[in-house]
C-alpha positions in Angstrom: 87.0 79.9 104.3 83.6 82.2 105.1 83.9 80.3 108.8 87.5 81.0 109.4 86.5 84.7 108.3 83.6 85.1 110.2 85.1 83.8 112.9 88.3 86.5 112.9 86.1 89.2 112.1 83.9 88.3 115.9 87.1 88.1 117.6 88.4 91.5 116.1 85.1 93.2 116.3 85.6 92.7 119.8 89.1 94.5 120.3 92.0 94.0 122.4 90.2 96.3 125.0 93.4 98.5 126.5 92.9 101.5 127.2 94.0 103.3 123.9 91.9 101.6 121.7 89.0 101.9 124.0 89.9 105.8 124.2 90.3 105.8 120.1 86.6 103.8 119.8 85.1 106.4 122.0 86.5 109.9 120.3 85.9 108.4 116.9 82.4 108.2 117.6 82.0 112.1 119.6 83.7 113.2 116.5 81.0 111.5 114.3 78.0 112.8 116.3 79.6 116.2 116.0 80.1 115.9 112.3 75.8 114.6 112.0 74.7 117.6 114.3 77.1 119.9 112.7 75.7 118.9 108.8 71.9 119.0 110.4 72.5 122.2 112.5 70.1 125.1 112.9 72.7 126.7 116.0 72.6 130.4 116.2 75.8 132.0 115.4 76.7 132.5 118.6 76.6 128.8 119.5 78.4 128.1 116.8 81.2 130.3 118.0 81.1 128.8 121.0 81.8 125.6 119.4 84.2 126.5 117.2 86.1 127.5 120.4 85.7 124.3 122.0 86.7 122.3 118.8 89.6 124.5 118.8 91.0 123.3 122.1 90.0 119.5 120.7 92.9 120.4 118.2 95.3 121.9 120.6 95.0 118.6 122.7 95.9 116.6 119.5 97.8 118.8 117.9 101.6 117.6 118.7 100.9 113.4 118.6 100.8 113.1 114.9 100.0 114.3 111.1 100.7 110.8 109.7 98.4 108.5 109.3 99.7 105.5 111.1 97.6 103.1 112.4 98.2 99.2 113.4 98.0 96.3 110.9 96.0 97.9 107.2 92.1 99.1 107.7 91.2 97.2 104.0 89.6 94.9 103.4 92.0 93.3 100.6 92.5 89.8 101.8 96.2 90.2 102.6 94.4 89.2 106.8 92.4 91.3 108.5 93.2 92.9 112.4 92.4 95.6 114.3 92.9 98.5 112.2 89.8 96.5 109.9 87.7 97.8 112.4 89.0 100.8 113.4 90.2 102.5 111.0 88.5 102.0 107.7 86.7 105.0 106.4 84.0 102.8 106.0 83.4 100.2 109.0 86.2 102.1 111.7 84.5 103.0 114.8 87.4 105.0 115.6 87.2 106.7 111.9 84.8 109.3 112.6 84.2 109.7 108.8 83.1 106.0 108.7 79.0 105.6 109.1 80.2 103.1 110.2 79.1 99.5 108.6 79.2 96.9 111.1 79.6 93.5 108.7 79.1 90.1 109.5 79.5 86.6 107.6 76.3 84.3 107.5 76.1 81.2 105.1 78.6 82.1 103.4 77.2 85.5 102.2 79.1 88.8 103.6 76.2 91.1 105.6 77.3 94.8 106.2 74.4 96.9 108.1 74.7 100.6 108.6 72.4 104.2 108.6 73.7 106.9 107.2 73.3 110.0 108.9 72.8 114.2 107.6 76.5 113.5 106.8 76.3 111.4 104.1 72.8 113.1 102.1 72.8 113.4 98.4 69.1 113.9 97.0 67.2 115.3 99.8 67.1 113.2 102.7 68.4 110.3 101.1 71.9 108.6 100.7 74.9 110.7 98.7 75.2 107.6 95.6 79.0 108.1 95.6 78.8 107.1 99.5 76.9 103.9 98.6 79.8 103.1 96.0 82.1 103.5 98.2 80.4 101.2 100.6 79.8 98.8 97.9 83.6 99.0 97.3 84.5 98.3 100.9 81.7 95.0 101.4 83.1 93.8 98.1 86.1 94.0 98.9 85.4 92.1 102.0 83.4 89.6 99.7 86.4 88.9 97.3 88.4 87.9 100.2 85.6 84.6 100.5 88.1 83.4 97.5 91.5 83.6 99.5 92.9 85.8 97.3 94.8 89.3 98.3 92.9 91.8 95.6 92.2 94.8 94.9 89.4 97.0 92.9 89.6 96.8 89.5 86.4 97.4 88.5 83.0 98.6 90.3 79.7 99.3 88.4 76.6 100.8 90.5 73.5 100.3 89.6 70.6 102.9 91.4 67.5 101.3 91.8 66.0 103.9 93.9 66.8 106.7 96.2 68.5 105.2 99.3 66.5 107.1 103.0 69.4 108.5 105.2 68.4 107.4 109.2 67.7 104.3 107.9 68.4 100.2 108.4 70.2 99.3 105.3 71.0 96.5 104.5 74.0 94.7 102.3 74.4 91.7 101.3 78.1 90.4 99.4 78.4 87.4 97.5 81.7 85.6 95.4 79.8 84.7 92.1 83.4 83.4 90.9 87.2 83.0 90.3 88.9 83.6 86.7 92.4 83.1 86.6 92.9 86.4 88.5 90.1 88.1 88.3 88.0 87.6 91.4 84.3 88.6 91.1 81.6 89.4 92.8 78.2 91.3 93.7 76.3 92.9 96.2 72.9 94.3 97.0 71.5 96.9 99.4 68.3 97.2 100.9 65.7 99.8 102.7 63.8 97.1 104.7 62.8 94.8 102.0 63.4 97.3 99.1 65.9 97.2 97.0 67.7 100.3 96.7 71.1 99.6 94.9 73.0 96.8 93.3 76.9 96.6 92.4 79.2 94.3 90.7 82.9 93.9 91.7 85.7 92.5 89.8 89.0 92.1 91.9 92.6 91.4 90.4 94.3 89.3 93.0 97.8 90.5 93.6 101.1 88.8 95.4 101.4 89.7 99.4 104.5 91.3 98.9 103.1 93.6 96.1 100.3 94.6 99.0 103.1 94.5 101.6 105.2 97.1 99.5 102.1 99.5 99.3 101.6 99.4 103.0 105.8 100.4 103.3 105.7 103.0 100.8 102.8 104.6 103.2 104.9 104.2 105.5 107.9 106.7 103.5 
């Protein structure tokens, strides 16, 4: 399962290469940079007003092209099967989603590896990543980890233990492990490192559901 999933992730990370996807990923990165700059700016009022005018033009340009969240596939590490949406629109991994840090994931020796550097937009304590952002990242990493079970699951419980502050603008590494199965429960755990320093760890209990139930959630989203 781990080898198959690793190959699947590698293939969809590259993407389809079509013009719309390339453009969406480029826009996502540009807006992500704007968010990072804006949350740490010392620009004058004049510069900010000029930026606001430019952003208003962007809003006008994109308006009329749909306001509901409509993307190809599911941007969710559920185990239902991953596709390009997993890397394009996930709020944690999405290259086209400006809200994503993003986290770059891979599977090595049966362990889910996530690499990320959180920018200024994710600041909590001074110079450190907000605890809520860390928890959200753990949820995504563990969601992908539970996929190694071959089951479709949703988060039942997520427990995070913060060992020490996690620094911003620093190369970080998540490691996710599948710990076992118990009936409908999938047990997972993960650790977060800054270099060799353990900054946080988490355990996740996922509850398996039928693919039909998950597709029903997707259909309800469309409605």
